[in-house]
N, C-alpha and C positions, 0 to 999 in steps of 0.2 A: 690256102682254103680248098679242103678236100673235098674231092667230088666221088669219090666212094660212099655208096650208100649205107656199108657197116657203121663207118662215121659221121654221117649227118642223119640218121635215125633218130629222131626227139628233139633232133637242134636246128631242125630248120622251119620255115625258108629263111635262106639269109634275106636282111636287109636289102631294100633298093640302095643299087649302088654297092654292096657288098657281095664278095666274092670273087672266083675265079675268070668269069666272065670280060672279054677285051671289051673295053667302051668303044662305043662305035660300030662294031661288028652285030652282023646276023646274029639272033638269040643263039646260045649253044657255039658259039667258036670263044674255045677256052684256052687261059696261057699254059702252054704245053710245059710238061717239065724238063728242065735243060735248054729252052729254046730263048734263045737271049732275042731273036727276031721279034717275038711275041710281045717281050717287055718293052721294046722298043714304039711296037706300033700302039699299043696301049697308050704312051708319053705323047707321040705324035698325034693321035686321035684325041686324047682329053689330059694333059700334061697339066693343064691348069684347074680341074677339078680334081684332082688323084692326091688326096691325103696322105697314101702311105701304101705302100706292097709290103707283102709281109711273106718273106721267104722263109720256106719250112723244109731245111736239108736234112732232116734227120729222119722221117717215112719216104721222104721222096716220091711225094705225091703232088706239090704244086710247086709257085716259085721256079728259080733258076737254080743251075749248079754254084753251088758255095763252096770256095776251098775249103778240102778236110780240116787246114789247119785252125776253121771259126769254131770247131766243138772243144770242149773242153781239152788241156792239154798238162793240167797240172797231176795227173794221175787221179781224179777226183779228191785231194786234199782242199784245196782251196780255189777260189772263182777267177779262173784266168782261160784266155784263148787268144788266140793269133790271127792276124788276118793278113796273107799279100795279095798284095798287089802291085802295078808299076808306078814309076816314080812320080808320072804326068799326074796320075789318077791318086794316088795319097796325097803330094803338094798343095789337091785343092784344098783340102781341111788346112785352114790358118790355124797357128797357137789361138787355144783358148775358144774356137769355133766347134770343137768337138770332145766329148771323156765322159767318163763314167764316175762312177761311186769308188770304184776299185781299180780305177785306171790306174796304171804308172805303180802299182805297189809293191816294194821291191822285194819280199817276205815271197809273195803268189810268184814272183817273176823268177827267182832264184828257185822255187820248187818247180815250177814249169823246165827252169832247164835241166835241173836234177832229171827229172822224170823225162824228157826227152834222150838224154844221155843213156839210162837205162834201155830204153825202147835201141837205141843204137849199138851201145856195146855189149847186148847182151841178144844182139838181130832178134828180137821179138816180132817182127814183120814176116822173117824166113819160118822162124819157130811156129808162129800163130798157122802158118800154111801147111807146115807138115803135120801139125798135132789134129788141126782143122779136118785135113785129107784122113785121119786116123778116125779120128771121131765120128766123120761121116763114114768113113766105111763100116766099124763094128754097129753105126745104127741101121747100117742097110741090114748088116746080118739079121739082126732084129725086127726089123720090118718083113724079112721073108721067113723069119722063123714062128711068128705070132700071128698068122692067119688073116691077113690085110689091116689090122687093126693099125698099123701105121701106112699111110696110105703115102706119103712120100715124104723124101728126106732131103734136105737143102742145105744151102749157107756159102758165105763166103770167110777165109780165115779161119778163125775159132766159133765165129757168130754164126749159130747153126739153128735149124728146127726142125721138129717131126709134125706134120700133119697129121691128126688123128682122123680114122674114118668111125666115129661115135655107132653106125649101123654095124660096127663087127664086134662091138663092144660091150654088149650085153643088155646094154640100155646105159650103160656108163659112158662118163662125158670126160673131156681133156682136164678141164677142172677136178674131176673124182681123180686123175691118173695124177696129176701134181700134190694134189694134198697124200697118197701115196709116195711117191717121189719125195716129199719133205718128210715123211717119218724116216726115209730112206736117207737122210741124209744131205739131198740135192735139192734146192729152191730153183723153181722156175716159175713161170705163170703163164697161161693161157691167152695168146691176143687175137681178135677176131674171133672167139668162141672157140677153133677146134685147132687153133695152131699155138702148138710150146713153144717158146725161144729158149735158147738154150744159150746162155754167153759166159762161158766158162773166163776165168782172168787170166790173162797174156802173163803171166807167169805160171800159171798150172802145171804141177808135175805129169808125163808120161803115166806113172803109177796113180796119182789120184785123177787124171782123167779117164782112165779104166776102169775106177772104183765106181767113179760116176755114172758109165757104161752099167757096169752089173747092177748099181742101186735102180739104174732104170728098166733092167732086165728082171728084176725080182718086183717091181713096181706093174710091170705089163702083164706076169704070171698072174699077180692076186689081182686085176683090175677088173675081171667079169665078175667074178664073188665078192665084190668089196662093197660096202654100205655107200648109199649113194647120198651126196653132200646134199646140202641145204642153203641153197645161195640167198 
């Protein structure tokens, strides 16, 4: 359950007993991200009253750290993921006590294996770090070139983001920039209004990556005089 006001506006307040509050603790005591002791405290205080704890490993605002292998590992082809744990924990699940509709799907498992082999054999982790550094270096050059329209460049691996200072864009928004980028062949979307997320595929070539940067540059050039989008 996010505590970020941008994520809760128009969706709150939470129902009684639902939310990131640790039961039995003073108001405002929240389950902190990655702190397993907070989860233990919640169960110690009110374990018999807890119906479920929702783990949110994608945005990283709530819950506890979930092994990254819990995300999709089939290359986006079929529904499959993996979970790693100790033998002692995994063996508490007896045969038939836990399952899912697609659990044990042999085709999905084979696709996942092939995807992992590509990640390993083609050194995609190392490659994404190298290309990600290149991408953010080029984006930083654009930040310096376009009079503060880009307020910040950040990211890890190939996953990157640019923060748009809309006060420097002649009344244009991050969404307006995304529409211009679309016309140049780059698909991206704003998150939290003025942050544009850039997520190139791990297999992208350096040539295509630089073409994408060039498309962003052309879009930034057009932005101050571009038509304003209607949401």
